[in-house]
N, C-alpha and C positions, 0 to 999 in steps of 0.2 A: 584407566586414562583413555580418552577417545583416540582412535587410530586416524591415520591420514585420510582415509575414505570418509569417515564420519565428519571430520572437520570440513572436508571439501563439499560434502553434501549439504551441511548446514550453511556454509558460506555461500554456496550457489543458490540455495533457497532464499537466503537473506537478500542477495542481489536481485533475485527474481521478484520478490515482493516489492523491493524498493523501486526497481525499474518500471514494472508494470503499473503499480499504484501511483507513483509519482508522475509518470508520463500521462496516464489517464486523467489524473487529477489536474495537472497543469492545463490540459486541453479543456476540461470541464470549466475550470475557473476562467480561462481565456474567453470562452464563449459566454459565460454568465456575466463577467465583469468587464468585457471588452478590453482585455489587457493588451499592452504592447510588449515587445521584447520578451516574448515567451518561447519563440521558436527554437532557440538554441537549447533551452532547458528541456523542452519536450523531446527534441531529437536525441539529446544526450541520454536522458532517462530511457527513452524507447530503445536505443541501441544497447544500453546496459541490460535491459530486459530481454532483448533478443539473444544476446550472448549467453546470459544466464539460462534462458529457456533451452538453448541448444546444449549447454553443458549439463543441465539437469537431466535432460533426456538421455544424453550419452552416459551419464553416471548410472542411470537405471539399467542400461545395457551392461555396464561393468558389474553391477550387482547381480545380474542374472548369470553371468559367466564366472564370476568370482575373481576376475582379474581385469587389468586395464585393456586387454584385447577386446572386451565387449563394447568399449566406447566407440570403436571403429569397425566392428564386425557388421558388414552389410546384411547378412542373413538375420542376425540377432536383432539389429535395429529395425529391419523390415518387419519382423514379427511383433516388435514392440509398437511399431507405428499403427498396427491394427487394434491396439488396446486403448484404454482410456488415456494413458499418458500421451499417446500419439495424437488422439483427438484434441487434447489440451494444447499440445505443441502447435497443431494446425491453427487453432484459434489465436494463439499468441503470435504466430508469424503473421497471420492475416491482420490482426488487430494492431499490433505494433507497427507493421509495415504501413498501414493506413494512417497511423499517427505521423510517421515520418513524411509520408507523401503529403498529407494535409498541411503539416507545418511548413513544408517547403513551398506549397502553393500560396501561402499567406492567408489573407482574410477570406478569399474565395474557397479555400480548402478547409476552413475551420470545422465545418460540420462533417466533412469526410473524416477528419481526425477524431471528432466526437463519436462517430459510429465505430471507428477503430478502437476507441477507449472502451466502448461497451463490449466489443468482442473480446478484448484483452481481459477485462474483468470477468466476463462470462467463462473464460477458460478455467477458472478455479472451481467452477461448478462440476467439473468432470474428474477431478482427482481430490484425494484427501478424505478425512474422517467423515465429513458431512455427506460428500458424494456417495460414500459407501453405504449410507443408510437408505438411499433411494427414496427420499421423502420430499415431495414437491414443495410443501410448505417450508421445510427447513432450507431447501435450495433457495427459495425466494428470500428468506431471512438472511442467508449468507450473502447473496448478491447485493441486497440493500446495505448490509453491514460493510462489505468491501467498497461499494460505491461511495458510501459516506466517509470511510477512511480515506479513500482516494481524494475526495473533495477537500478534506482537511489538510492532507499532505500537500495537495496541489497548490494551495494558496501560499505556502510558507516562503518558497524561494522568490516568486514574483513580488510578494508584499515586502520582503526584506530589501529587494532591489529598490522599490519605491521609497521606503523610509530612509534609505541611506543616500538618496539623491535629493539635494535641497530643493531643486526646482520641481520635484515630483511630490512634495509633501502634501499639497492640497488633494492631489489624486490619491495618495496613500491614505489620507483621512477618509475620503469617500469610500474607497475599497474596503478598508478595515471596518468601517461602520456597517456597510451593506453585508459583508461577510458575517459580522457579529449577529446581525438580525436573522440571517438564514441559519447560522449555526445554532441559535437559540431554539430552533425547531428541530434541526437535524441531530444535534448532539444527544438530547434525551432519547430520541428514537434509536440512535446508535448504541446507547448504553443498554436499552431494553433488548435490542437485537443481540448484542454481545452476551448479555445475561442468559437469554434464551438458548443460544448455541452452547454456552458453557454448561447449562443445566443438562441438556441432552447428551453432551459428551461425557460429563463426569457422573451424573446420576444421583449422587448422594453427598452429604456433608462428610461422612467418613472417608469416602474416596477423595474428596477435595483436600482434606488435611492429612490423609494417611498414605497417599501414593505420590510417587515422583511427578507424575503428570499433574495431579491436583496442586501440589506445592509449587510447581513451575507456573501453573495457571494463576495462583494467588500472587506470585511475584509479578506477573504480567499485569494483574489488576492493580497492584500497587503503583506500577509505572503509569498506568492509565490515569489513576487518581492524581499523580503528580502532573501529568499533562493537562488534566482538567483545571488544576490550580493555576498553571501558567496561562491557560486560555482565559480563565476568569479574570486574571490580572490585566490581560490585554483588553478584554471587552469592557471591564468596569473602570479601569484607571487610565491606561495608556491611550486607547483609541479615543475616549472622550476628550482627553487633554490635547490630543493631536487635532481633533475637530475644532478646538478653541484656538488653535494656532500656536500651541506651546511646542517650540522646536526641540526642547529637551526631551519631550515625550518620544520623539522619533528615535533617539539614541536608546532609550529604555525599551522601546518596542523592538528595535533591532536585536538587542541583547536577549530579550525574552524569546524572540523567534529562533535565535541560535540555540538557546536552551531547549526549545520545543523540538528542534531538529535532533538534538542529542537524545532526547527521551523517545522520540519516534523511532530512531534507529535501534535503541535498546528494546523497544516493544516489538519491532519487526524481527530482531534477532531472537527474542524469546519465542515468538511465533514460529520461526524457522526450526528452533529446537523442538518445540511441541509437535510440529507436523512431520519431522523427519527422524527424530532420535528417541522419542518416548512413546510407549504403548498406552492406549486408552485403558482406564481402570476396568476390570472385569466385574 
């Protein structure tokens, strides 16, 4: 049974993924779709990411000392700051800080926040299984994969706000239609990128079905398939109906987005387990 430290590490990593990717995604979507009422979402997710980033760094200090004292030991944390986790933390502080600043500045700060989003996503290039391989091509695939995931996550909360406000339904129809057009290009590339990363991490079919890491990865793939099904329903059924002025489609789309959020959280939790608690197949 997992101990308290394992649970804390997974929970913190989950919050880190959610905070960074959602904050970055909200800002990307705000810039692309000229969204309103995104600032509270962006700041909330960014602050979640900042807290999680700090806790994640402190937990690494505890792992080095073997007890909770490492979380606040200046000497240990100073040594850790000079390693890749410290570099990643620096990018996260800078990136998420720029998102908060840009969101508070309003429209004039939106591109400041977009730069921050890029820095925050780039931080994942310095830690983790892919970073350990020191392969520039894989690093590029990882960053594209994370940026595409952030884009997908980032539209969910703003779009749900639009479809649940009667006066915003025409705007919701336009945003959902445009997002669907962009996603029809981004999602296939996202799937290819995810498949490429999985292949290099697992290495064989035997490892995929015969190891804990591979089986957990298969469970994650199943969740992604479910998410794709929900997204297909949105694009092919609910969004076109909303474009035709069918107000009932708004309620269906809001429910579908809620379900998407649940599946996204399950995927991020599975990813947190894969990156913190399971070893790669040998």
